[in-house]
C-alpha positions in Angstrom: 9.0 65.6 64.8 8.8 62.2 66.3 11.4 59.5 65.9 11.0 55.8 66.4 13.2 52.7 65.8 11.0 49.6 65.7 12.7 46.2 66.0 10.2 44.2 64.0 8.7 44.6 60.5 5.1 44.5 61.9 5.7 47.3 64.3 7.4 49.4 61.4 4.5 48.9 59.2 2.0 49.8 62.0 4.0 53.0 62.8 4.2 54.0 59.1 0.4 53.7 58.9 0.1 56.8 60.9 -0.4 60.0 58.8 2.7 61.9 58.2 5.3 59.3 59.0 8.1 58.4 56.6 10.7 55.5 56.6 14.4 56.3 57.3 17.2 53.8 56.3 20.5 55.4 55.6 19.1 58.9 55.2 21.6 60.1 52.6 18.7 61.0 50.2 15.9 61.6 52.7 17.7 64.1 54.8 18.8 66.1 51.8 15.2 66.1 50.5 13.8 67.1 53.9 16.0 70.2 53.9 14.5 71.3 50.7 10.8 70.7 51.6 8.6 73.3 53.2 6.8 70.9 55.5 8.7 68.2 57.4 6.9 64.8 58.2 5.4 64.3 61.5 7.6 61.4 62.3 10.5 59.4 61.0 10.5 55.6 61.3 14.1 54.2 61.4 14.0 50.8 59.8 17.7 49.9 60.0 17.3 47.5 63.0 14.7 45.2 61.4 16.2 41.7 60.9 14.4 41.0 57.6 16.0 44.1 56.0 19.6 43.1 56.8 22.4 41.2 55.2 23.0 39.3 52.0 22.3 35.6 51.2 23.4 33.6 48.2 21.5 30.6 46.8 21.1 28.5 43.7 18.3 30.9 42.6 20.5 34.0 43.0 21.5 36.7 45.5 19.2 38.3 48.1 20.2 41.8 49.1 18.5 43.1 52.3 16.9 46.5 51.7 19.0 48.0 54.5 22.3 46.7 53.0 24.6 49.5 52.8 26.5 50.4 49.6 29.9 49.9 51.5 28.8 46.3 52.4 27.8 45.6 48.8 31.1 46.9 47.4 33.2 44.4 49.5 31.0 41.3 49.0 32.6 38.7 46.9 29.3 37.4 45.7 28.7 40.7 43.8 31.6 39.9 41.4 29.2 37.8 39.3 27.4 41.2 38.5 29.9 43.4 37.0 27.5 46.3 36.4 26.8 46.4 40.2 30.6 46.3 40.9 30.9 49.4 38.8 27.9 51.1 40.6 29.7 50.5 43.9 33.0 52.2 42.5 31.2 55.4 41.2 28.3 55.6 43.7 29.7 58.2 46.1 32.5 58.8 48.6 33.1 56.3 51.3 31.3 58.3 54.0 28.1 58.3 52.0 28.4 54.6 51.0 28.5 53.8 54.8 25.1 55.2 55.2 23.3 54.8 51.8 21.3 51.6 51.4 20.2 49.7 48.3 16.5 49.9 49.4 16.8 53.6 50.0 18.3 54.2 46.7 15.4 52.4 45.0 12.6 54.0 47.1 14.0 57.5 46.5 12.9 56.9 42.8 15.4 59.4 41.3 15.8 58.9 37.5 19.5 59.4 38.2 19.9 56.7 40.8 23.0 54.6 40.1 21.8 51.2 41.4 18.5 51.1 39.4 19.8 50.7 35.8 22.0 47.7 36.9 19.3 46.1 38.8 16.9 46.4 35.9 19.2 44.9 33.3 19.9 41.9 35.7 16.1 41.4 35.9 16.1 42.2 39.7 13.0 41.8 41.7 11.8 44.2 44.5 10.1 42.5 47.5 8.2 44.4 50.1 6.3 43.2 53.3 3.3 42.3 51.1 4.4 41.8 47.4 7.0 41.2 44.8 7.4 43.0 41.4 10.2 43.8 39.0 12.5 46.7 40.0 11.6 48.4 36.7 8.0 48.8 37.9 8.8 50.5 41.2 9.3 54.2 40.1 6.4 56.0 38.2 8.0 59.4 38.2 10.6 61.5 40.0 10.3 60.7 43.7 7.2 58.7 43.0 6.7 54.9 43.4 4.0 52.3 43.5 4.5 51.7 47.2 1.8 52.5 49.7 2.6 54.9 52.5 3.0 52.0 55.0 4.8 49.6 52.6 8.4 48.7 53.2 10.9 47.3 50.7 12.5 44.4 52.4 14.7 42.9 49.8 16.1 43.0 46.3 16.4 39.5 44.6 19.1 39.2 41.8 18.6 36.0 39.7 21.8 33.9 39.1 23.4 35.1 35.8 23.5 32.7 32.7 26.8 30.9 32.1 27.9 33.3 29.4 27.1 36.9 30.0 28.5 40.3 29.4 27.5 43.4 31.3 28.5 46.8 32.3 27.3 50.2 33.9 28.7 53.5 32.9 27.7 57.0 33.9 28.7 60.4 32.7 29.1 63.0 35.5 31.1 66.0 36.2 33.4 64.0 38.4 34.0 60.3 39.2 32.2 60.3 42.5 29.9 62.5 44.5 28.2 63.7 41.3 24.7 63.0 40.0 24.7 61.2 36.7 24.0 63.4 33.5 23.4 60.1 31.7 23.8 56.5 32.8 23.7 53.3 30.8 23.6 49.6 32.0 23.7 46.6 29.6 23.5 42.9 30.3 24.0 40.5 27.4 23.4 36.6 27.6 25.6 35.1 25.0 25.1 31.9 23.0 28.3 31.3 21.0 28.9 34.3 19.0 25.4 35.6 19.1 23.3 37.4 21.7 20.4 35.3 23.1 19.0 38.1 25.2 19.8 41.7 25.7 18.8 44.3 28.3 19.6 48.0 28.2 18.6 50.5 30.8 19.0 54.3 30.7 19.3 56.6 33.7 18.9 60.4 33.9 17.3 60.7 30.5 13.7 60.3 31.4 11.3 60.8 34.3 12.3 57.3 35.5 15.1 54.8 34.6 13.8 53.3 31.3 14.4 50.2 29.2 15.7 50.7 25.6 13.5 47.9 24.1 14.4 48.9 20.4 18.0 49.0 21.2 17.7 45.4 22.8 16.0 43.9 19.8 18.6 45.4 17.5 21.4 43.7 19.4 19.7 40.4 19.8 19.1 40.4 15.9 22.4 41.7 14.9 24.9 40.8 17.6 28.0 42.9 18.5 28.7 44.1 15.0 29.7 47.7 14.3 26.4 48.2 12.4 24.1 46.8 15.1 26.0 48.7 17.8 25.5 52.0 15.9 21.9 51.4 15.2 21.3 50.4 19.0 22.9 53.5 20.1 20.6 55.6 17.8 17.6 53.7 19.1 18.6 54.4 22.7 18.9 58.0 22.0 15.4 58.0 20.2 13.6 56.5 23.3 15.2 59.0 25.7 13.0 61.8 27.1 15.6 64.0 29.0 15.1 67.5 30.5 17.5 70.5 30.5 18.7 71.6 33.9 21.7 73.0 35.6 23.8 70.0 34.8 23.1 69.5 31.1 20.8 70.2 28.3 18.3 67.6 27.0 20.1 67.3 23.7 23.5 66.7 25.4 21.9 64.0 27.6 20.3 62.3 24.5 23.6 62.4 22.6 25.8 61.2 25.5 23.6 58.2 26.4 24.0 57.1 22.8 27.8 57.7 22.9 28.1 55.8 26.2 26.3 52.8 24.8 28.2 52.6 21.6 31.6 53.1 22.9 31.3 50.5 25.7 29.4 48.0 23.5 32.3 48.3 21.1 34.7 47.7 23.9 32.7 44.6 24.8 32.8 43.3 21.1 36.5 43.7 21.1 37.0 41.8 24.4 34.8 39.0 23.2 36.5 38.7 19.9 40.1 39.3 20.5 
């Protein structure tokens, strides 16, 4: 198997254009997957050294995260404090050793329905940028391990818009342990508040469908009804109704469906209590 480490984005795209070549960022997902696959790729293209994929930059429009930004770098960046759901992702993502390797672009491109970063990025309205186009993060994955990316297309950055002045958000996942465990169910919520009402709600569910999904009915219920006990219960029910989970070694489909509703209801209730002491 060939290994290359291009220094420019152009060279990386050219190399990936060869049949059987795959990009390598942190490798925390890719190397595990390769160990399970019968046929290895003809070559790995290490993209970590490409300048356009590095670092983090804040502006009036929001926060730009380079695709090769490691989760350990994200965890200690003060700019991330404006995005509480991402702060929680950094806390529960994995052990320090994995976070020192895993990249935000790699977690996206792996297209796992259980990816921890994806629900939070979706509720914040994050945009994925590649070497040739931009699109919402929620459009990237089309199935487990499948994306809309071309074989020679590279994610270069993730763009997070600046949050509105009054917002409430969280990410919670259910797993067999706090870290180093794949989510059985994951829920991210972002609410833009206007006085005592909700001007806009975004709810994303992980590990309960072939891709991370938006719970649009739950969002509408919260926008119409606010953070009342009744609307929270209805939103949780709506989230469970839109879930399409599977049964596997970690949990049954019914348990996943039930727990995504319970996660949403419990933590929305906590938000309601915090916002109305």
